[in-house]
C-alpha positions in Angstrom: -27.4 -3.9 -15.0 -27.1 -7.4 -13.6 -27.2 -10.4 -15.9 -30.4 -12.4 -15.8 -28.2 -15.4 -15.1 -27.2 -13.8 -11.8 -30.6 -13.1 -10.5 -31.0 -16.3 -8.5 -31.3 -15.9 -4.7 -28.0 -16.3 -3.0 -26.1 -14.8 -6.1 -27.6 -11.4 -6.3 -27.9 -9.5 -3.0 -31.4 -8.0 -2.6 -31.7 -5.0 -0.1 -35.0 -6.5 1.0 -33.4 -9.5 2.6 -31.0 -7.3 4.5 -33.9 -5.0 5.7 -35.9 -8.1 6.7 -33.0 -9.1 9.1 -34.2 -6.3 11.4 -37.0 -8.5 12.4 -34.7 -10.8 14.1 -32.6 -8.2 16.0 -33.8 -7.5 19.6 -35.4 -4.2 20.4 -35.4 -2.8 17.0 -39.1 -2.4 16.9 -38.9 0.4 19.6 -38.2 4.0 19.0 -34.6 4.6 19.9 -32.5 7.8 20.0 -29.8 8.1 17.3 -27.2 8.2 19.8 -26.4 8.0 23.5 -25.2 11.6 23.2 -26.7 14.3 21.1 -25.7 14.1 17.5 -24.6 11.1 15.6 -21.0 12.2 14.4 -18.0 10.9 16.7 -16.7 13.5 18.9 -14.1 13.7 21.6 -14.8 11.9 24.8 -16.5 14.4 27.2 -14.5 13.4 30.3 -12.6 10.7 32.1 -15.8 8.9 33.0 -17.0 7.3 36.4 -15.9 3.8 36.2 -12.7 3.2 38.1 -10.0 1.5 35.9 -7.1 1.2 38.4 -5.2 2.7 41.4 -1.4 3.0 40.4 1.7 4.8 41.2 2.0 8.5 40.2 3.8 9.0 37.1 5.1 12.3 35.3 2.2 13.9 33.4 -0.6 12.6 35.7 -3.3 15.0 36.9 -2.6 15.7 40.5 -6.3 16.1 41.1 -6.6 12.4 40.7 -4.4 11.3 43.6 -5.9 8.7 45.8 -5.4 9.8 49.5 -5.9 6.4 50.9 -3.4 4.6 48.6 -1.0 7.4 49.0 -1.1 7.3 52.8 -0.9 3.4 52.8 2.2 3.0 50.6 4.0 6.2 51.4 4.3 7.1 47.7 1.8 9.2 45.5 -0.8 7.0 43.9 -3.6 8.3 41.4 -6.9 6.7 40.2 -7.6 6.4 36.6 -11.1 5.9 34.9 -12.4 4.5 31.7 -13.3 7.3 29.5 -16.9 7.9 28.3 -17.3 6.6 24.8 -20.2 6.8 22.2 -21.3 3.5 20.8 -20.1 3.2 17.3 -20.0 0.5 14.8 -18.1 0.4 11.4 -18.9 -2.4 8.9 -16.3 -3.3 6.2 -17.7 -5.7 3.7 -15.6 -7.3 1.1 -17.2 -7.8 -2.4 -13.9 -8.4 -4.3 -13.7 -11.2 -6.8 -12.4 -13.8 -4.4 -15.7 -13.5 -2.5 -18.0 -13.8 -5.4 -18.3 -17.7 -5.3 -19.7 -20.4 -3.4 -20.6 -24.1 -3.5 -23.6 -23.8 -1.2 -26.9 -21.9 -1.4 -25.1 -18.3 -1.4 -22.1 -16.6 -2.5 -19.5 -15.9 0.2 -20.1 -12.1 -0.6 -23.9 -12.6 0.1 -23.2 -14.3 3.3 -20.7 -11.7 4.3 -23.4 -8.9 3.8 -25.9 -10.8 5.6 -23.5 -11.2 8.7 -22.8 -7.5 8.5 -26.4 -6.4 8.4 -27.3 -8.6 11.3 -24.6 -7.0 13.4 -25.7 -3.7 12.1 -29.3 -4.2 13.2 -28.3 -5.3 16.6 -26.2 -2.1 16.9 -29.4 0.0 16.1 -31.2 -1.8 18.9 -28.6 -0.5 21.3 -28.8 3.2 19.9 -25.4 3.0 18.3 -24.0 5.1 15.5 -23.1 3.2 12.4 -20.9 3.5 9.2 -20.1 1.2 6.5 -17.4 0.5 3.9 -17.8 -1.8 0.9 -14.8 -3.0 -1.3 -15.1 -4.1 -4.8 -12.6 -4.4 -7.7 -13.5 -0.9 -8.5 -12.4 0.5 -5.1 -14.3 1.5 -1.8 -17.5 3.1 -1.2 -18.4 4.7 2.2 -21.6 5.3 4.1 -20.5 8.1 6.6 -21.3 7.7 10.3 -24.9 8.4 11.3 -27.4 7.0 13.8 -30.7 5.2 13.9 -32.6 2.8 11.8 -32.8 5.1 8.7 -28.9 4.9 8.6 -29.2 1.1 8.6 -31.6 1.2 5.8 -29.2 3.3 3.8 -26.4 0.8 4.4 -28.5 -2.0 3.3 -29.2 -0.4 0.1 -25.6 0.7 -0.3 -24.4 -2.9 0.1 -27.1 -4.2 -2.3 -26.0 -1.7 -5.0 -22.4 -2.3 -4.5 -22.8 -6.0 -4.8 -24.5 -5.5 -8.1 -21.7 -3.5 -9.3 -19.2 -6.1 -8.1 -21.1 -8.9 -10.1 -20.4 -7.0 -13.2 -16.9 -5.6 -12.4 -13.5 -6.9 -13.6 -11.3 -9.4 -12.0 -8.9 -7.1 -10.2 -8.7 -7.5 -6.4 -7.4 -4.4 -4.9 -5.8 -4.5 -1.3 -7.9 -3.8 1.8 -5.4 -1.3 2.8 -7.5 1.7 1.5 -10.5 0.6 3.3 -8.7 0.1 6.5 -7.1 3.6 6.3 -10.5 5.0 5.8 -11.8 3.0 8.7 -9.2 4.6 10.9 -10.6 8.0 10.0 -14.2 6.9 10.4 -14.1 5.0 13.6 -13.5 7.1 16.8 -11.3 5.7 19.6 -13.1 3.0 21.6 -15.4 2.2 18.5 -16.0 -1.3 17.1 -15.0 -2.3 13.6 -16.2 -5.6 12.0 -14.4 -6.7 8.7 -16.5 -9.3 6.8 -14.0 -11.0 4.4 -12.7 -14.4 3.3 -9.7 -16.5 4.3 -7.5 -14.9 1.6 -9.0 -11.4 2.2 -6.3 -10.0 4.4 -3.0 -9.8 2.7 0.4 -9.4 4.6 0.6 -5.8 3.1 -2.8 -5.0 4.8 -1.3 -5.9 8.3 0.2 -2.5 9.0 -3.0 -0.7 8.5 -4.9 -3.2 10.3 -2.7 -3.0 13.4 -3.0 0.8 13.4 -6.8 0.5 13.2 -6.8 -1.9 16.1 -4.6 0.2 18.5 -7.6 2.1 20.0 -10.6 0.2 18.6 -12.1 -3.1 18.9 -11.5 -4.9 15.6 -13.0 -8.3 14.7 -12.7 -10.2 11.5 -15.9 -12.1 10.5 -15.1 -15.0 8.2 -18.0 -16.8 6.4 -16.7 -20.1 5.1 -17.9 -22.0 2.2 -18.8 -25.7 2.7 -15.9 -26.8 0.7 -13.7 -25.0 3.1 -15.0 -26.7 6.2 -15.6 -30.2 4.6 -13.2 -30.8 1.7 -13.8 -33.7 -0.5 -11.5 -36.7 0.1 -10.8 -37.3 -3.5 -8.6 -35.2 -5.8 -10.3 -32.6 -7.9 -9.4 -31.6 -11.6 -7.9 -28.0 -11.9 -7.6 -26.4 -15.4 -5.9 -23.2 -16.4 -6.0 -22.9 -20.2 -4.2 -25.7 -21.7 -2.8 -26.8 -18.4 -4.5 -29.4 -16.1 -3.7 -31.2 -12.9 -5.3 -33.0 -10.0 -5.2 -31.5 -6.5 -6.6 -32.3 -3.1 -8.2 -29.5 -1.0 -7.5 -29.1 2.7 -9.9 -27.7 5.2 -9.3 -24.0 6.1 -6.7 -23.7 9.0 -8.5 -21.2 11.2 -6.0 -21.6 14.0 -3.1 -20.2 12.1 -5.1 -17.1 11.0 -6.4 -16.6 14.6 -2.8 -16.5 15.8 -1.7 -14.1 13.1 -4.5 -11.7 13.8 -4.0 -12.0 17.6 -0.5 -10.5 17.2 -2.2 -7.5 15.6 -4.8 -7.2 18.5 -7.5 -8.4 16.2 -10.0 -11.1 17.0 -11.4 -13.7 14.6 -14.9 -14.9 14.3 -15.4 -17.9 11.9 -18.9 -18.7 10.7 -19.2 -22.1 9.1 -21.3 -22.6 6.0 -24.1 -24.3 8.0 -24.3 -21.8 10.9 -27.3 -19.6 11.2 
């Protein structure tokens, strides 16, 4: 049960507000197939595709059937054509509800804003007939909504996020690493899929980086960072900080997004920062 003191909008996450975000996603009102191929579970790519990627010199292990006669005749050495593989459209949402996300100085907790961001991207994926999965992370561990397709799957994800957020509000103060969620994501998201990680500036610890790098090797990984207003427009005066009997004054600095972007870029991961006043 959630305490009555936490029932205020922006503190407790209501599944209805996540479901209502469907109205703002283009194309979700039309009937759509669950997947561009039969079934909604990830499978091996059916072939090499039809879109030409490049023509390059023949290398050991290349399929001789892909030899390009024109390039071979022009250069005098064997050349082959390579193609982009056919991929099913999949999106995996990872939403961070650990204690460092359960605060905010504006109208909503960072955890609530992270869920809303993920839901918006999920409904957009539904509109393009993508398959969806979700992982939520709390102090108690991870919960998974396995890959499936269509609006019913996104409805399940919305209810799962709301339920897990309620549990996070009543959970302890531990903050487990994201490593387990990232390892589960590597098993859920097929090669070529998209993974969105909605977390805070402190959400990705150095020990998470090896798992994040492995996840990004064959997938498009993006970190969504919903910032609180105090992180984008820090007060100019010092603030009192207390910890038990200890007290001091400290000045807050705006979050350095460039440093995190550079750190993630080295892992082949992109960063999208959403300021507190962004829609």
